[in-house]
C-alpha positions in Angstrom: 51.6 134.5 133.7 50.6 136.2 136.9 53.5 138.6 136.7 52.8 139.4 133.1 49.2 140.0 133.9 50.0 142.5 136.7 52.6 144.2 134.6 50.0 144.7 131.9 47.5 146.1 134.4 50.0 148.5 135.9 51.2 149.8 132.6 47.7 150.2 131.3 46.7 152.0 134.5 49.6 154.4 134.8 50.5 154.9 131.1 47.7 154.0 128.8 44.8 155.4 130.8 46.2 158.9 131.3 47.0 159.1 127.6 43.5 157.8 126.7 41.8 160.4 128.9 43.1 163.2 126.6 40.3 164.8 124.6 42.1 164.7 121.2 45.1 163.3 119.5 47.2 166.4 119.5 48.8 165.3 122.8 50.2 162.2 121.0 51.8 164.2 118.2 55.0 164.7 120.3 55.5 160.9 120.5 55.3 160.3 116.8 58.9 161.2 116.1 60.1 159.1 119.1 58.2 156.1 117.7 59.9 156.5 114.3 63.3 156.5 116.0 62.2 153.4 118.0 61.3 151.4 115.0 64.4 152.5 113.1 66.4 151.3 116.0 64.6 147.9 116.0 65.3 147.5 112.3 68.9 148.3 112.9 69.0 145.6 115.6 67.5 143.0 113.3 69.9 143.9 110.5 72.8 143.7 112.9 71.9 140.2 114.1 71.4 139.1 110.4 75.1 139.8 109.7 76.5 138.6 113.1 74.5 135.5 114.0 75.8 132.2 112.5 73.4 130.5 110.0 70.9 128.0 111.4 72.4 124.6 110.5 69.0 122.9 109.6 68.3 125.6 107.0 71.4 125.0 104.9 69.7 122.4 102.7 66.8 124.6 101.8 66.5 125.6 98.2 65.1 128.7 96.7 61.6 127.3 96.4 61.5 126.1 100.0 62.8 129.5 101.2 60.7 131.9 99.2 57.9 130.2 97.3 56.6 127.3 99.4 53.4 128.1 101.4 53.8 126.5 104.8 51.0 124.9 106.9 49.2 127.5 109.0 49.3 130.3 106.5 45.6 130.4 106.1 45.1 130.1 109.9 47.2 133.3 110.5 45.5 135.3 107.7 43.3 137.0 110.3 46.3 138.5 112.1 47.8 139.5 108.7 44.6 141.3 107.7 44.4 143.0 111.1 47.6 144.8 110.4 46.0 146.6 107.5 43.2 148.0 109.6 43.9 151.7 110.2 41.2 153.5 108.3 39.2 154.2 111.5 41.9 156.7 112.7 42.3 158.6 109.4 39.9 161.4 110.2 41.6 162.1 113.5 45.0 162.2 111.9 43.6 164.6 109.3 42.2 167.0 111.9 45.6 167.0 113.7 47.3 168.4 110.7 48.3 172.1 110.7 45.8 174.4 108.8 48.1 174.8 105.9 48.2 171.0 105.3 44.6 170.3 106.1 43.6 169.9 102.4 43.8 167.2 99.8 47.3 168.1 98.6 48.7 168.2 102.1 47.0 165.0 103.1 48.2 163.2 100.0 51.8 164.2 100.9 51.6 163.2 104.5 49.8 159.9 103.9 52.3 159.0 101.1 55.3 159.6 103.2 53.8 157.9 106.2 52.8 154.8 104.3 56.1 154.6 102.5 58.0 154.8 105.7 55.8 152.2 107.4 56.2 149.9 104.4 60.0 150.2 104.4 60.3 149.6 108.2 58.0 146.6 108.4 59.3 145.0 105.2 62.9 145.4 106.5 61.8 143.8 109.8 60.1 140.9 108.1 62.8 140.2 105.5 65.9 140.4 107.7 64.3 138.4 110.6 63.2 135.7 108.1 66.5 135.6 106.3 68.2 135.1 109.7 66.2 132.0 110.8 64.3 131.0 107.6 61.8 128.3 108.4 62.6 128.5 112.1 61.4 132.1 112.3 58.9 132.6 115.1 55.8 134.8 115.0 57.3 136.5 118.1 59.8 138.9 116.6 62.5 138.4 119.2 61.7 134.9 120.3 64.6 133.2 118.4 67.2 135.9 119.1 69.8 135.3 121.9 69.0 136.7 125.3 71.5 139.6 125.3 71.0 143.3 126.5 70.6 144.6 123.0 67.6 142.3 122.4 66.1 143.3 125.7 66.4 147.0 124.9 64.7 146.3 121.5 61.9 144.5 123.2 61.4 147.3 125.7 61.4 149.9 122.8 58.8 147.9 120.9 56.6 147.7 124.0 56.8 151.4 124.5 55.9 152.1 120.9 52.8 149.9 121.2 51.8 151.6 124.4 51.7 154.9 122.7 49.8 153.5 119.7 46.8 152.1 121.7 45.2 155.5 122.7 44.6 156.3 119.0 42.4 153.3 118.6 40.5 154.1 121.8 39.9 157.7 120.6 38.3 156.3 117.5 36.1 153.9 119.4 35.1 156.6 121.9 34.1 159.0 119.1 32.1 156.2 117.5 30.2 155.6 120.7 29.5 159.3 121.2 28.3 159.8 117.6 26.1 156.7 117.7 24.4 157.3 121.1 24.7 161.1 121.7 25.1 162.5 118.2 21.5 163.7 117.8 21.4 165.4 121.1 24.7 167.2 120.5 23.6 168.4 117.1 20.4 169.8 118.5 22.2 171.5 121.3 24.7 173.1 118.9 21.9 174.4 116.7 20.2 176.1 119.6 23.3 177.9 120.7 23.6 181.5 119.7 27.1 182.8 119.0 27.6 186.5 119.3 28.9 188.2 116.2 32.0 189.5 118.0 32.8 186.0 119.2 32.2 184.5 115.9 34.6 186.9 114.3 37.4 185.5 116.5 37.0 182.0 115.0 39.8 181.6 112.6 40.8 178.9 110.1 43.3 177.5 112.6 40.5 176.5 114.9 38.5 174.6 112.3 38.7 170.9 112.7 40.8 171.1 115.9 37.9 170.7 118.3 38.1 167.6 120.4 35.9 164.6 119.7 34.6 164.8 123.2 34.3 168.6 123.5 30.5 168.5 124.0 30.6 166.0 126.8 31.3 167.0 130.4 34.6 166.0 131.9 32.7 163.5 134.1 31.0 161.8 131.2 34.2 161.9 129.1 36.2 160.2 131.9 33.5 157.7 132.6 33.1 156.6 129.0 36.9 156.5 128.5 37.4 154.4 131.6 34.7 152.0 130.7 36.1 151.4 127.2 39.6 151.1 128.6 38.5 148.7 131.3 36.7 146.5 128.8 39.8 146.3 126.5 42.1 145.6 129.5 39.9 142.7 130.5 40.0 141.3 127.0 43.8 141.8 127.0 44.6 139.9 130.2 41.9 137.2 129.9 42.7 135.2 126.7 45.6 132.8 126.9 46.6 133.5 123.2 46.7 137.0 121.8 47.2 135.4 118.3 43.8 133.8 118.5 42.2 137.1 119.4 43.8 138.9 116.5 42.8 136.1 114.2 39.2 136.3 115.3 39.0 140.1 115.0 40.8 140.1 111.7 38.5 137.5 110.2 35.3 139.1 111.5 35.9 142.8 111.0 39.4 143.2 109.5 38.4 142.1 106.0 35.4 144.4 105.9 37.3 147.5 107.2 40.5 146.9 105.3 39.3 145.7 101.9 35.6 145.5 101.3 34.1 148.7 102.7 36.8 151.0 101.2 36.2 149.5 97.8 32.4 149.9 98.2 32.8 153.6 99.3 35.1 154.3 96.4 32.7 152.7 93.9 29.8 154.7 95.3 
């Protein structure tokens, strides 16, 4: 546990923190394509083992109902983690602002979001289906826990860790923007209204610059770094302190996941 803890601290310090100190999400765009290839490779690995690993002997007697229809004990307990996987609405506005000006409209956003959700659905459905059909009721919540300790599995685990590392800063950006808007929003709005923009400068503002300003552009670099480091440190403490990450995800999913993923979007749509 000690080695895992120090590994987490080192990775978060030298990889996650520098990424989180960026002022907007544009820096992360270059990693999006790499993450897609990483997950495609993980899916290919799972499919490969589905066809090459021998069947688990204890699952031969399972019938169709036991394999596909029976709800096992613990399903309700893990519902919080399941719901947590649907929580992504808090990053939508940043993704929209990162689009090119030609796509920063309802038609462009509909196309981008449809392709993204379809690709995500296909990848994660394939991961779940093929890993489950490999081990059936012996499937572990840890994706690679039941697979043999071979180099291919180690590479897949490393790739999954890298993909998660590059996913974290997006959530921190959203939290940071929420803190800024909640505690400094009025002051920033007042300061912006009192600023006089010369007409010759105003004429240089083009459509390409609209929506691309950083979420922390009105804070000094010192304040930006201090706030980011504080949020990063708090999340790192929560990451290394609990003995079970599953319990943390269950708690967060039950408390806030249901509201963010299902209840609030329906209320906003109704309104």
